[in-house]
C-alpha positions as YAML, in Angstrom:
chain: A
units: angstrom
residues:
- id: 1
  name: MET
  ca: [-12.84, 18.91, -0.58]
- id: 2
  name: ILE
  ca: [-15.03, 15.71, 0.71]
- id: 3
  name: LYS
  ca: [-12.83, 12.83, -0.30]
- id: 4
  name: MET
  ca: [-15.30, 10.10, -1.71]
- id: 5
  name: PHE
  ca: [-13.84, 6.17, -1.62]
- id: 6
  name: ALA
  ca: [-16.56, 5.17, -4.20]
- id: 7
  name: PRO
  ca: [-19.19, 7.24, -6.28]
- id: 8
  name: GLY
  ca: [-22.57, 8.18, -3.66]
- id: 9
  name: ARG
  ca: [-20.08, 7.15, -0.33]
- id: 10
  name: LEU
  ca: [-18.30, 9.10, 1.62]
- id: 11
  name: THR
  ca: [-15.34, 8.83, 4.26]
- id: 12
  name: ILE
  ca: [-16.07, 8.25, 7.24]
- id: 13
  name: ARG
  ca: [-14.53, 11.85, 8.70]
- id: 14
  name: ALA
  ca: [-17.35, 13.35, 6.00]
- id: 15
  name: ARG
  ca: [-19.98, 11.18, 7.48]
- id: 16
  name: LEU
  ca: [-19.01, 12.27, 10.98]
- id: 17
  name: THR
  ca: [-18.82, 15.47, 9.89]
- id: 18
  name: LEU
  ca: [-22.59, 15.46, 8.38]
- id: 19
  name: VAL
  ca: [-23.78, 13.48, 11.87]
- id: 20
  name: TYR
  ca: [-22.14, 16.49, 13.92]
- id: 21
  name: GLY
  ca: [-23.54, 19.47, 12.17]
- id: 22
  name: ALA
  ca: [-27.50, 17.51, 11.37]
- id: 23
  name: LEU
  ca: [-27.37, 17.01, 15.46]
- id: 24
  name: PHE
  ca: [-26.38, 20.70, 16.25]
- id: 25
  name: LEU
  ca: [-28.94, 21.77, 13.59]
- id: 26
  name: VAL
  ca: [-31.48, 19.63, 15.17]
- id: 27
  name: ALA
  ca: [-30.46, 21.17, 18.45]
- id: 28
  name: GLY
  ca: [-29.86, 24.44, 17.29]
- id: 29
  name: LEU
  ca: [-33.50, 24.40, 16.11]
- id: 30
  name: ALA
  ca: [-35.09, 23.06, 19.23]
- id: 31
  name: LEU
  ca: [-33.64, 25.89, 21.02]
- id: 32
  name: LEU
  ca: [-34.50, 28.20, 18.95]
- id: 33
  name: ALA
  ca: [-38.55, 27.46, 19.11]
- id: 34
  name: VAL
  ca: [-38.74, 26.83, 23.05]
- id: 35
  name: THR
  ca: [-37.18, 30.71, 22.79]
- id: 36
  name: TYR
  ca: [-39.91, 31.63, 20.75]
- id: 37
  name: PHE
  ca: [-42.97, 29.59, 22.60]
- id: 38
  name: LEU
  ca: [-41.49, 31.40, 26.05]
- id: 39
  name: LEU
  ca: [-41.05, 34.68, 24.59]
- id: 40
  name: ASP
  ca: [-44.49, 34.65, 23.29]
- id: 41
  name: GLN
  ca: [-46.23, 33.21, 26.40]
- id: 42
  name: ARG
  ca: [-44.51, 35.50, 28.88]
- id: 43
  name: LEU
  ca: [-43.18, 38.90, 27.33]
- id: 44
  name: LEU
  ca: [-45.46, 39.02, 23.96]
- id: 45
  name: GLN
  ca: [-49.02, 38.95, 25.48]
- id: 46
  name: PRO
  ca: [-51.22, 41.77, 24.39]
- id: 47
  name: PHE
  ca: [-51.56, 44.71, 27.08]
- id: 48
  name: SER
  ca: [-54.57, 45.44, 28.77]
- id: 49
  name: PHE
  ca: [-55.49, 49.46, 29.25]
- id: 50
  name: GLU
  ca: [-58.06, 50.67, 32.22]
- id: 51
  name: LEU
  ca: [-59.84, 54.13, 30.91]
- id: 52
  name: PRO
  ca: [-59.80, 56.73, 33.91]
- id: 53
  name: ASP
  ca: [-62.39, 57.01, 36.28]
- id: 54
  name: PRO
  ca: [-63.55, 61.17, 35.83]
- id: 55
  name: ALA
  ca: [-64.15, 61.21, 39.50]
- id: 56
  name: LYS
  ca: [-60.73, 60.13, 40.32]
- id: 57
  name: ILE
  ca: [-59.92, 63.54, 37.69]
- id: 58
  name: ALA
  ca: [-61.64, 65.48, 39.77]
- id: 59
  name: GLY
  ca: [-60.15, 64.17, 43.28]
- id: 60
  name: VAL
  ca: [-56.59, 64.78, 41.70]
- id: 61
  name: ALA
  ca: [-54.92, 68.12, 42.82]
- id: 62
  name: GLY
  ca: [-52.88, 69.07, 40.43]
- id: 63
  name: ARG
  ca: [-53.20, 70.44, 36.97]
- id: 64
  name: ARG
  ca: [-50.47, 68.47, 35.79]
- id: 65
  name: GLU
  ca: [-51.66, 65.05, 37.33]
- id: 66
  name: GLN
  ca: [-55.50, 65.59, 35.88]
- id: 67
  name: ARG
  ca: [-53.66, 66.39, 32.68]
- id: 68
  name: LEU
  ca: [-51.90, 62.77, 32.21]
- id: 69
  name: LEU
  ca: [-55.11, 61.31, 33.82]
- id: 70
  name: ILE
  ca: [-57.29, 62.80, 30.93]
- id: 71
  name: GLN
  ca: [-54.37, 61.38, 28.01]
- id: 72
  name: GLY
  ca: [-55.51, 58.22, 28.86]
- id: 73
  name: SER
  ca: [-58.47, 58.52, 26.85]
- id: 74
  name: PRO
  ca: [-59.87, 56.21, 24.52]
- id: 75
  name: ASP
  ca: [-57.85, 56.99, 21.39]
- id: 76
  name: THR
  ca: [-54.68, 57.15, 23.31]
- id: 77
  name: MET
  ca: [-55.52, 53.60, 24.60]
- id: 78
  name: LEU
  ca: [-55.94, 52.69, 20.89]
- id: 79
  name: TYR
  ca: [-52.98, 53.88, 19.56]
- id: 80
  name: LEU
  ca: [-50.47, 52.52, 22.57]
- id: 81
  name: SER
  ca: [-52.35, 48.97, 21.32]
- id: 82
  name: THR
  ca: [-51.35, 49.37, 18.35]
- id: 83
  name: GLN
  ca: [-47.94, 49.98, 18.74]
- id: 84
  name: ALA
  ca: [-47.66, 47.45, 21.52]
- id: 85
  name: ASP
  ca: [-49.35, 44.85, 18.55]
- id: 86
  name: ASP
  ca: [-46.42, 46.57, 16.27]
- id: 87
  name: LEU
  ca: [-44.12, 45.33, 18.89]
- id: 88
  name: ARG
  ca: [-44.80, 42.26, 19.35]
- id: 89
  name: LYS
  ca: [-44.96, 41.71, 15.81]
- id: 90
  name: ALA
  ca: [-41.02, 42.74, 15.43]
- id: 91
  name: THR
  ca: [-39.99, 41.06, 18.11]
- id: 92
  name: ARG
  ca: [-41.08, 37.77, 17.21]
- id: 93
  name: ALA
  ca: [-39.81, 38.76, 13.13]
- id: 94
  name: SER
  ca: [-36.39, 39.41, 14.68]
- id: 95
  name: LEU
  ca: [-36.26, 36.67, 17.01]
- id: 96
  name: LEU
  ca: [-36.96, 34.48, 13.78]
- id: 97
  name: THR
  ca: [-34.58, 36.12, 11.21]
- id: 98
  name: GLN
  ca: [-31.84, 37.24, 13.95]
- id: 99
  name: GLY
  ca: [-31.88, 33.72, 15.20]
- id: 100
  name: ALA
  ca: [-31.93, 31.71, 12.12]
- id: 101
  name: VAL
  ca: [-28.75, 33.64, 10.97]
- id: 102
  name: ALA
  ca: [-27.25, 33.34, 14.20]
- id: 103
  name: LEU
  ca: [-27.97, 29.25, 13.81]
- id: 104
  name: ALA
  ca: [-26.83, 29.20, 10.11]
- id: 105
  name: VAL
  ca: [-23.43, 31.01, 11.21]
- id: 106
  name: VAL
  ca: [-22.82, 29.20, 14.43]
- id: 107
  name: GLY
  ca: [-23.80, 25.84, 12.33]
- id: 108
  name: ALA
  ca: [-21.42, 26.77, 9.81]
- id: 109
  name: PHE
  ca: [-18.63, 27.02, 12.52]
- id: 110
  name: SER
  ca: [-19.55, 23.49, 13.99]
- id: 111
  name: ILE
  ca: [-19.66, 21.61, 11.01]
- id: 112
  name: ALA
  ca: [-16.05, 23.06, 10.45]
- id: 113
  name: MET
  ca: [-14.89, 22.18, 13.56]
- id: 114
  name: GLY
  ca: [-16.57, 18.78, 13.56]
- id: 115
  name: TRP
  ca: [-14.46, 17.89, 10.40]
- id: 116
  name: VAL
  ca: [-11.24, 19.09, 11.98]
- id: 117
  name: ILE
  ca: [-12.16, 17.17, 15.26]
- id: 118
  name: ALA
  ca: [-12.98, 14.06, 13.61]
- id: 119
  name: GLY
  ca: [-10.02, 14.34, 11.28]
- id: 120
  name: ARG
  ca: [-7.86, 14.51, 15.11]
- id: 121
  name: LEU
  ca: [-9.72, 11.40, 16.22]
- id: 122
  name: LEU
  ca: [-9.48, 9.56, 12.59]
- id: 123
  name: SER
  ca: [-5.49, 10.36, 12.30]
- id: 124
  name: PRO
  ca: [-4.55, 7.16, 14.18]
- id: 125
  name: LEU
  ca: [-6.58, 5.32, 12.09]
- id: 126
  name: HIS
  ca: [-4.74, 7.11, 8.90]
- id: 127
  name: ARG
  ca: [-1.69, 6.25, 10.04]
- id: 128
  name: ILE
  ca: [-2.77, 2.31, 10.60]
- id: 129
  name: THR
  ca: [-4.27, 2.05, 7.18]
- id: 130
  name: GLU
  ca: [-1.00, 3.61, 5.63]
- id: 131
  name: THR
  ca: [1.10, 1.14, 7.38]
- id: 132
  name: ALA
  ca: [-0.85, -1.79, 6.06]
- id: 133
  name: ARG
  ca: [-0.72, 0.25, 2.46]
- id: 134
  name: ARG
  ca: [2.67, 0.13, 2.78]
- id: 135
  name: ILE
  ca: [3.30, -3.68, 3.64]
- id: 136
  name: GLY
  ca: [0.59, -4.30, 1.44]
- id: 137
  name: THR
  ca: [2.05, -3.44, -1.42]
- id: 138
  name: ALA
  ca: [5.69, -3.77, -0.92]
- id: 139
  name: PRO
  ca: [7.37, -5.92, -3.68]
- id: 140
  name: ALA
  ca: [7.13, -9.00, -1.81]
- id: 141
  name: ALA
  ca: [5.16, -10.68, 0.95]
- id: 142
  name: ASP
  ca: [7.82, -10.39, 3.87]
- id: 143
  name: ARG
  ca: [8.79, -6.90, 2.93]
- id: 144
  name: GLY
  ca: [8.37, -3.88, 5.79]
- id: 145
  name: LEU
  ca: [6.96, -6.91, 7.70]
- id: 146
  name: HIS
  ca: [9.64, -4.65, 10.27]
- id: 147
  name: GLU
  ca: [7.51, -2.18, 9.96]
- id: 148
  name: ARG
  ca: [5.60, -0.96, 13.38]
- id: 149
  name: ILE
  ca: [2.62, 1.62, 13.90]
- id: 150
  name: ALA
  ca: [4.41, 2.22, 17.61]
- id: 151
  name: LEU
  ca: [1.10, 4.54, 18.22]
- id: 152
  name: THR
  ca: [1.46, 6.94, 21.42]
- id: 153
  name: GLY
  ca: [-1.80, 8.42, 23.26]
- id: 154
  name: PRO
  ca: [-4.32, 7.12, 25.38]
- id: 155
  name: ARG
  ca: [-5.00, 3.22, 25.21]
- id: 156
  name: ASP
  ca: [-8.17, 3.59, 23.79]
- id: 157
  name: GLU
  ca: [-9.84, 1.19, 20.89]
- id: 158
  name: LEU
  ca: [-7.70, 2.52, 18.08]
- id: 159
  name: ARG
  ca: [-4.47, 2.12, 20.44]
- id: 160
  name: GLU
  ca: [-5.69, -1.89, 20.85]
- id: 161
  name: LEU
  ca: [-6.09, -2.23, 17.18]
- id: 162
  name: ALA
  ca: [-2.92, -0.55, 16.54]
- id: 163
  name: ASP
  ca: [-1.30, -2.82, 19.23]
- id: 164
  name: THR
  ca: [-2.93, -5.84, 17.87]
- id: 165
  name: PHE
  ca: [-1.45, -4.68, 14.53]
- id: 166
  name: ASP
  ca: [2.11, -4.45, 16.03]
- id: 167
  name: ALA
  ca: [1.65, -7.81, 17.59]
- id: 168
  name: MET
  ca: [0.39, -9.49, 14.59]
- id: 169
  name: LEU
  ca: [3.23, -8.20, 12.09]
- id: 170
  name: ALA
  ca: [5.87, -9.29, 14.75]
- id: 171
  name: ARG
  ca: [4.98, -12.82, 14.17]
- id: 172
  name: LEU
  ca: [4.88, -12.80, 10.45]
- id: 173
  name: ASP
  ca: [8.31, -11.46, 10.87]
- id: 174
  name: GLN
  ca: [9.28, -13.85, 12.85]
- id: 175
  name: ALA
  ca: [7.68, -16.62, 11.14]
- id: 176
  name: PHE
  ca: [9.04, -15.33, 7.42]
- id: 177
  name: ASP
  ca: [12.90, -14.63, 9.88]
- id: 178
  name: GLY
  ca: [12.58, -18.52, 10.58]
- id: 179
  name: GLN
  ca: [11.62, -19.74, 7.51]
- id: 180
  name: ARG
  ca: [14.55, -18.04, 5.73]
- id: 181
  name: ARG
  ca: [17.27, -19.36, 8.05]
- id: 182
  name: PHE
  ca: [15.50, -22.89, 8.00]
- id: 183
  name: VAL
  ca: [16.31, -22.90, 4.14]
- id: 184
  name: ALA
  ca: [20.02, -21.48, 4.82]
- id: 185
  name: ASN
  ca: [20.70, -23.81, 7.50]
- id: 186
  name: ALA
  ca: [19.37, -27.22, 6.05]
- id: 187
  name: SER
  ca: [20.92, -26.14, 2.40]
- id: 188
  name: HIS
  ca: [24.34, -25.36, 4.33]
- id: 189
  name: GLU
  ca: [24.09, -29.13, 6.34]
- id: 190
  name: LEU
  ca: [23.47, -30.33, 3.01]
- id: 191
  name: ARG
  ca: [26.43, -29.34, 1.04]
- id: 192
  name: THR
  ca: [28.72, -31.51, 3.56]
- id: 193
  name: PRO
  ca: [27.42, -34.81, 3.01]
- id: 194
  name: LEU
  ca: [27.09, -34.14, -1.23]
- id: 195
  name: THR
  ca: [30.60, -32.88, -1.32]
- id: 196
  name: LEU
  ca: [31.65, -36.32, 0.73]
- id: 197
  name: ASN
  ca: [29.29, -38.22, -1.80]
- id: 198
  name: ARG
  ca: [31.16, -36.64, -4.79]
- id: 199
  name: SER
  ca: [34.69, -37.68, -2.98]
- id: 200
  name: LEU
  ca: [33.72, -41.21, -2.49]
- id: 201
  name: VAL
  ca: [32.26, -41.67, -6.02]
- id: 202
  name: GLU
  ca: [35.21, -40.22, -7.73]
- id: 203
  name: LEU
  ca: [37.57, -42.27, -5.35]
- id: 204
  name: ALA
  ca: [35.76, -45.57, -6.25]
- id: 205
  name: MET
  ca: [35.75, -44.73, -10.37]
- id: 206
  name: HIS
  ca: [39.65, -44.08, -10.41]
- id: 207
  name: ARG
  ca: [40.47, -47.21, -8.81]
- id: 208
  name: ARG
  ca: [42.26, -49.46, -11.01]
- id: 209
  name: THR
  ca: [40.31, -51.99, -9.91]
- id: 210
  name: ALA
  ca: [37.17, -50.03, -11.07]
- id: 211
  name: GLY
  ca: [35.28, -51.91, -13.99]
- id: 212
  name: ASP
  ca: [33.16, -50.23, -16.81]
- id: 213
  name: ASP
  ca: [29.92, -51.12, -15.20]
- id: 214
  name: VAL
  ca: [31.47, -49.19, -12.25]
- id: 215
  name: LYS
  ca: [32.48, -46.12, -13.82]
- id: 216
  name: ARG
  ca: [29.10, -46.09, -15.71]
- id: 217
  name: LEU
  ca: [27.43, -46.21, -12.44]
- id: 218
  name: GLY
  ca: [29.83, -43.05, -10.86]
- id: 219
  name: GLU
  ca: [29.22, -41.19, -13.48]
- id: 220
  name: THR
  ca: [25.45, -41.51, -13.15]
- id: 221
  name: LEU
  ca: [25.74, -40.89, -9.50]
- id: 222
  name: LEU
  ca: [27.96, -38.05, -10.20]
- id: 223
  name: GLU
  ca: [25.38, -36.86, -12.50]
- id: 224
  name: ILE
  ca: [22.59, -36.79, -9.79]
- id: 225
  name: ASN
  ca: [25.09, -35.30, -7.25]
- id: 226
  name: THR
  ca: [25.61, -32.20, -9.67]
- id: 227
  name: ARG
  ca: [22.08, -31.89, -9.62]
- id: 228
  name: HIS
  ca: [21.67, -31.62, -5.77]
- id: 229
  name: GLU
  ca: [24.69, -29.66, -5.39]
- id: 230
  name: ARG
  ca: [22.38, -26.99, -8.21]
- id: 231
  name: LEU
  ca: [19.71, -27.50, -6.35]
- id: 232
  name: ILE
  ca: [21.25, -26.52, -2.68]
- id: 233
  name: ASN
  ca: [23.33, -23.74, -4.07]
- id: 234
  name: GLY
  ca: [20.44, -22.39, -5.44]
- id: 235
  name: LEU
  ca: [18.61, -22.63, -2.29]
- id: 236
  name: LEU
  ca: [21.35, -20.57, -0.22]
- id: 237
  name: LEU
  ca: [21.16, -18.27, -3.11]
- id: 238
  name: LEU
  ca: [17.65, -17.83, -2.63]
- id: 239
  name: ALA
  ca: [17.55, -17.75, 0.75]
- id: 240
  name: ARG
  ca: [20.38, -14.89, 0.59]
- id: 241
  name: SER
  ca: [18.74, -12.76, -2.01]
- id: 242
  name: GLU
  ca: [15.72, -12.72, -0.09]
- id: 243
  name: ASN
  ca: [17.52, -10.69, 2.36]
- id: 244
  name: GLU
  ca: [17.98, -6.89, 2.33]
- id: 245
  name: LEU
  ca: [21.48, -5.63, 0.88]
- id: 246
  name: ALA
  ca: [23.30, -4.31, 3.18]
- id: 247
  name: ASP
  ca: [25.55, -3.20, 1.32]
- id: 248
  name: ARG
  ca: [25.54, -1.57, -2.22]
- id: 249
  name: SER
  ca: [28.66, -0.81, -4.46]
- id: 250
  name: PRO
  ca: [28.37, 1.18, -8.23]
- id: 251
  name: VAL
  ca: [27.85, -1.68, -10.51]
- id: 252
  name: ASP
  ca: [27.47, -1.08, -14.43]
- id: 253
  name: LEU
  ca: [25.23, -3.38, -15.81]
- id: 254
  name: ALA
  ca: [26.68, -3.03, -19.46]
- id: 255
  name: ASP
  ca: [29.78, -4.95, -17.84]
- id: 256
  name: VAL
  ca: [27.80, -7.60, -16.32]
- id: 257
  name: VAL
  ca: [25.93, -8.23, -19.65]
- id: 258
  name: GLU
  ca: [29.07, -8.30, -21.60]
- id: 259
  name: HIS
  ca: [31.02, -10.70, -18.92]
- id: 260
  name: VAL
  ca: [27.77, -13.11, -18.66]
- id: 261
  name: VAL
  ca: [27.86, -13.54, -22.53]
- id: 262
  name: ALA
  ca: [31.35, -14.09, -23.12]
- id: 263
  name: GLN
  ca: [31.10, -16.40, -20.02]
- id: 264
  name: SER
  ca: [28.03, -18.34, -21.92]
- id: 265
  name: ALA
  ca: [29.71, -18.55, -25.29]
- id: 266
  name: GLY
  ca: [30.51, -22.42, -24.64]
- id: 267
  name: GLU
  ca: [27.38, -23.14, -23.47]
- id: 268
  name: ALA
  ca: [25.58, -21.25, -26.54]
- id: 269
  name: ALA
  ca: [27.64, -23.11, -29.34]
- id: 270
  name: ALA
  ca: [27.52, -26.20, -27.78]
- id: 271
  name: ALA
  ca: [23.28, -25.71, -28.03]
- id: 272
  name: GLU
  ca: [23.77, -24.14, -31.56]
- id: 273
  name: VAL
  ca: [21.91, -20.86, -29.92]
- id: 274
  name: GLN
  ca: [23.66, -17.33, -30.97]
- id: 275
  name: VAL
  ca: [23.73, -14.88, -28.15]
- id: 276
  name: ARG
  ca: [23.77, -11.48, -28.70]
- id: 277
  name: ALA
  ca: [24.80, -8.63, -26.14]
- id: 278
  name: GLU
  ca: [23.28, -4.78, -26.79]
- id: 279
  name: ALA
  ca: [24.67, -3.30, -23.80]
- id: 280
  name: ALA
  ca: [24.68, 0.33, -22.95]
- id: 281
  name: GLU
  ca: [25.60, 1.73, -20.05]
- id: 282
  name: ALA
  ca: [23.32, 1.79, -16.85]
- id: 283
  name: GLU
  ca: [24.92, 1.93, -13.46]
- id: 284
  name: LEU
  ca: [23.66, 1.28, -10.05]
- id: 285
  name: ASP
  ca: [24.05, 0.46, -6.41]
- id: 286
  name: GLY
  ca: [23.71, -3.13, -6.15]
- id: 287
  name: ASP
  ca: [25.33, -6.22, -5.18]
- id: 288
  name: PRO
  ca: [27.47, -6.94, -8.22]
- id: 289
  name: VAL
  ca: [27.74, -10.88, -7.40]
- id: 290
  name: LEU
  ca: [24.06, -10.90, -7.06]
- id: 291
  name: LEU
  ca: [23.18, -8.55, -10.15]
- id: 292
  name: GLU
  ca: [25.62, -11.38, -12.02]
- id: 293
  name: ARG
  ca: [23.75, -14.21, -11.10]
- id: 294
  name: LEU
  ca: [20.35, -12.78, -12.06]
- id: 295
  name: VAL
  ca: [21.92, -12.08, -16.06]
- id: 296
  name: GLN
  ca: [23.54, -15.27, -15.69]
- id: 297
  name: ASN
  ca: [20.40, -17.01, -14.93]
- id: 298
  name: LEU
  ca: [18.31, -15.02, -17.45]
- id: 299
  name: VAL
  ca: [20.78, -15.87, -20.19]
- id: 300
  name: ASP
  ca: [21.20, -19.82, -19.17]
- id: 301
  name: ASN
  ca: [17.18, -19.47, -19.38]
- id: 302
  name: GLY
  ca: [17.00, -18.52, -22.44]
- id: 303
  name: ILE
  ca: [20.02, -20.92, -23.83]
- id: 304
  name: ARG
  ca: [18.57, -24.04, -22.26]
- id: 305
  name: HIS
  ca: [14.45, -23.39, -23.50]
- id: 306
  name: ASN
  ca: [15.84, -22.56, -26.95]
- id: 307
  name: ALA
  ca: [16.10, -24.59, -30.31]
- id: 308
  name: ALA
  ca: [19.20, -25.44, -32.23]
- id: 309
  name: GLY
  ca: [19.50, -22.41, -34.99]
- id: 310
  name: GLY
  ca: [17.63, -19.93, -32.03]
- id: 311
  name: TRP
  ca: [19.11, -16.60, -30.48]
- id: 312
  name: VAL
  ca: [19.19, -14.99, -27.23]
- id: 313
  name: ARG
  ca: [19.45, -11.12, -27.01]
- id: 314
  name: VAL
  ca: [20.27, -9.41, -23.87]
- id: 315
  name: SER
  ca: [20.63, -5.72, -23.73]
- id: 316
  name: SER
  ca: [20.63, -2.66, -20.96]
- id: 317
  name: ARG
  ca: [19.92, 0.69, -20.53]
- id: 318
  name: THR
  ca: [18.75, 3.77, -18.84]
- id: 319
  name: LEU
  ca: [15.35, 4.44, -19.01]
- id: 320
  name: PRO
  ca: [14.33, 8.12, -18.77]
- id: 321
  name: ASP
  ca: [12.56, 7.88, -15.30]
- id: 322
  name: GLY
  ca: [16.50, 6.95, -13.89]
- id: 323
  name: ARG
  ca: [15.72, 3.17, -14.14]
- id: 324
  name: ARG
  ca: [17.98, 0.88, -15.28]
- id: 325
  name: GLU
  ca: [16.33, -1.53, -17.76]
- id: 326
  name: LEU
  ca: [18.05, -4.87, -18.52]
- id: 327
  name: THR
  ca: [16.07, -7.10, -20.81]
- id: 328
  name: VAL
  ca: [16.64, -10.96, -22.09]
- id: 329
  name: ALA
  ca: [14.84, -12.27, -25.36]
- id: 330
  name: ASN
  ca: [14.72, -15.41, -26.87]
- id: 331
  name: THR
  ca: [13.30, -17.95, -29.45]
- id: 332
  name: GLY
  ca: [12.10, -21.45, -28.10]
- id: 333
  name: PRO
  ca: [8.91, -23.14, -27.98]
- id: 334
  name: VAL
  ca: [5.70, -21.33, -27.26]
- id: 335
  name: VAL
  ca: [5.13, -20.45, -23.54]
- id: 336
  name: PRO
  ca: [1.31, -20.19, -22.85]
- id: 337
  name: ARG
  ca: [0.34, -16.92, -21.11]
- id: 338
  name: TYR
  ca: [-1.29, -18.60, -18.80]
- id: 339
  name: GLU
  ca: [1.74, -20.16, -17.34]
- id: 340
  name: ILE
  ca: [3.40, -16.47, -16.67]
- id: 341
  name: PRO
  ca: [2.40, -15.62, -13.29]
- id: 342
  name: VAL
  ca: [3.89, -18.78, -11.90]
- id: 343
  name: ILE
  ca: [7.00, -19.27, -13.79]
- id: 344
  name: PHE
  ca: [8.74, -16.91, -11.05]
- id: 345
  name: GLU
  ca: [8.00, -19.07, -8.26]
- id: 346
  name: PRO
  ca: [10.09, -22.15, -6.71]
- id: 347
  name: PHE
  ca: [9.98, -25.52, -8.29]
- id: 348
  name: ARG
  ca: [8.19, -24.15, -11.25]
- id: 349
  name: ARG
  ca: [9.33, -26.14, -14.82]
- id: 350
  name: LEU
  ca: [7.80, -25.35, -18.03]
- id: 351
  name: GLY
  ca: [7.56, -27.82, -21.11]
- id: 352
  name: ARG
  ca: [9.53, -31.01, -21.02]
- id: 353
  name: ASP
  ca: [11.92, -29.71, -17.78]
- id: 354
  name: ARG
  ca: [8.36, -30.44, -15.56]
- id: 355
  name: VAL
  ca: [8.10, -34.55, -17.43]
- id: 356
  name: THR
  ca: [12.24, -35.19, -17.55]
- id: 357
  name: GLY
  ca: [13.00, -33.21, -14.01]
- id: 358
  name: GLN
  ca: [15.63, -31.15, -15.55]
- id: 359
  name: GLY
  ca: [16.68, -28.06, -13.71]
- id: 360
  name: ALA
  ca: [15.49, -27.33, -10.04]
- id: 361
  name: GLY
  ca: [13.27, -25.21, -11.31]
- id: 362
  name: LEU
  ca: [14.92, -22.13, -9.23]
- id: 363
  name: GLY
  ca: [16.46, -19.91, -12.00]
- id: 364
  name: LEU
  ca: [13.38, -17.52, -12.00]
- id: 365
  name: SER
  ca: [12.67, -17.50, -8.31]
- id: 366
  name: ILE
  ca: [16.76, -16.48, -7.79]
- id: 367
  name: VAL
  ca: [16.01, -13.69, -10.70]
- id: 368
  name: ALA
  ca: [12.51, -12.23, -8.86]
- id: 369
  name: ALA
  ca: [14.04, -12.75, -5.30]
- id: 370
  name: ILE
  ca: [17.69, -10.73, -6.05]
- id: 371
  name: THR
  ca: [15.27, -7.76, -8.02]
- id: 372
  name: ARG
  ca: [13.02, -7.62, -5.15]
- id: 373
  name: ALA
  ca: [16.55, -7.21, -3.37]
- id: 374
  name: HIS
  ca: [17.43, -4.43, -5.19]
- id: 375
  name: GLY
  ca: [13.77, -2.72, -5.21]
- id: 376
  name: GLY
  ca: [13.15, -3.38, -8.68]
- id: 377
  name: GLU
  ca: [10.42, -5.19, -10.80]
- id: 378
  name: VAL
  ca: [10.62, -8.08, -13.31]
- id: 379
  name: VAL
  ca: [8.21, -8.86, -15.78]
- id: 380
  name: ALA
  ca: [8.15, -11.33, -18.28]
- id: 381
  name: VAL
  ca: [5.97, -11.57, -21.61]
- id: 382
  name: PRO
  ca: [5.40, -14.30, -23.94]
- id: 383
  name: ARG
  ca: [6.93, -13.75, -27.59]
- id: 384
  name: GLU
  ca: [4.77, -14.36, -30.93]
- id: 385
  name: GLY
  ca: [6.30, -17.20, -32.79]
- id: 386
  name: GLY
  ca: [7.85, -18.44, -29.20]
- id: 387
  name: GLY
  ca: [10.18, -17.75, -26.34]
- id: 388
  name: LEU
  ca: [10.10, -15.26, -23.71]
- id: 389
  name: THR
  ca: [11.11, -11.76, -23.13]
- id: 390
  name: VAL
  ca: [11.86, -11.03, -19.60]
- id: 391
  name: THR
  ca: [12.44, -6.87, -18.68]
- id: 392
  name: VAL
  ca: [13.53, -6.32, -15.17]
- id: 393
  name: ALA
  ca: [13.78, -2.84, -14.37]
- id: 394
  name: LEU
  ca: [16.12, -1.64, -11.40]
- id: 395
  name: PRO
  ca: [16.52, 1.72, -9.63]
- id: 396
  name: ARG
  ca: [19.21, 3.84, -9.58]
- id: 397
  name: GLY
  ca: [20.07, 3.28, -6.09]
...
């Protein structure tokens, strides 16, 4: 069956096959026409007969020879000429009919062979396309960049295209790895001065001679330092979760949900927000620490972006297709639908956080990175009346 990418548009393989068939048909028709012309000019010309001379008949000694010459009478010549014309017409008809049948059979065979040959010639191109499609449809931009086409065979145009594509993938993979290493190294190096700053501020605050102004300044500096520490820790976790998981272990999302909800009880009570857990068994293979951080970030986000008297509902379950689903829904201010595509990007803040600068803007980015590291998908949908529903679907293993 001929595959079509768009209405009225054939694939390259189909077009090449049609070109091969058309060229062979034209060549076959030309060959048949030349053969017919030559045969008509050389072999099928009208026969000419001469009537026998009576003198020759008398001069022949044998009766048998005389009888053969007498048979060359006008009636006999007319009969032979008629037979020659019939033979010429039959030969022409046979040449055209059998030639057309032979041309049709060989043409069909040539089209089939053209389809096979075109497929073999274009198979490297299909391989390049499949590799590019796998990389392009990866959950994250840097997923699959370690793949290579590694095309073998003669060094032709397709081989050069595959090698160029592999070189581009290698450079992109190197660039993404360098970016992750830079973020991880920079974040790690920044933790040391922040720890030193905290120690110095706490030491100055607890001195006997420290006044109220010094203590208030110290509290402000400690609060700023804490925000920076959260930012650095978030960057470290983001850099870690962007990498592929090397080690996996069985984890039940129900246990993680119950543990995180219990830990968040104090913060929820302070914010006057009720957190409910509806945890059903959903066991999968993954990183327990990262999965706990994923649930924790979603719950913290639901508590922080809420209103007094609101609620956060956390649920886990196993879907019919075998995937594990985590859902975190919360009340709160209305989230514009046009903001949804960007809330999972780093350093994106919504509402008052964008003005006040509260939060590092990495919570949902870390959620998205951890989800991608586990091969899953995350979707956010605004709730009617305010709030957000975030759904995370993870594979079994």
